[in-house]
C-alpha angles and dihedrals in degrees: 000000000000115000114233103241115219112249126232089250120114100244095183091055094047093048092045091051090054093042089051092055088051091050093047088056095045091052092047090051090047088054090052101038107018113220095313086144088075088082090066120100117222093258088056093051091046086052092051090053089046090054091052095046092046093051090052092051092046090052091046091051099044097036088221127111104191094169089052096212116142112261089219085073091058091054090050090049090051092053091048096045091047090049089049089053090051089052090047089052091052100044103032094100094042102101091185089070112082125195094268110066122191109254093243090054093046091051091047091052089046091051094048093052094042091050091051091046094048092049089052090049093051092049092049091042089057093048093045094046095234091297090159090073087066093049127094119243088235090058092051089049086055089053092050090051090049090050088050093052088052094049090049091052091051090048089050087052090056091253095303119140133172102201110350129101094246131232098307093066092045091055093048089050091050090052089051096048091047090051088049089051091051092052093047091050089051091051091051097047 
C-alpha cells in the first residue's frame, strides 16, 4: 500500500484559517441571537448537523442545488453546531450557567473546545500522514454521516457505550472532517 506523503502545505495554517472563519460567523451570530442555542439538547444539535450533512450529500448525488446556498456554509454550520454540542457537554451540569451566556464567556468556551479539537486533529494528521488530502470531499461527508449515526445511537442508548469513545470524540471528528472539506474545497476553487 502506498504511503500518503505529507505535502509541503502548512496544514495547521490552512485549518486555522478555516476554523477562524467558522469562529467569526459564530461570534457574529452570538451578537445577533445571543446564546439561544443553549436551549437545544444534544440530540437536537446532532440532528442539526445531520440535516446539514444530508443536504450536502443530496446535492452531491443529484448534482442539483435548488436552494442555491453555498455548500461551504453547510460545512461551517457543522463545525459550529458540533462546537456548540461540545460546549453543552461541558456546561450541562453547571447550574450556575444560565441559557444566556455573556458573549465573552461563549467565545472563551468556543475557543477552548476548538483548541482541543485542533490539537487532536494535528496529532491524528501526523499519525495518518495527511491521508485526508487524498480523500474526496464526498467520502468525508459519508464519514461525517456515519459519525452522526453512531452519535444518534449512543444518544438513544442514554449515552451508554461498551467500547466506543462516546459522543465527544464523534463531535470532534465531525469538526475535523468538516474543516478538511473546507480546505479541500478551497484547493479546488
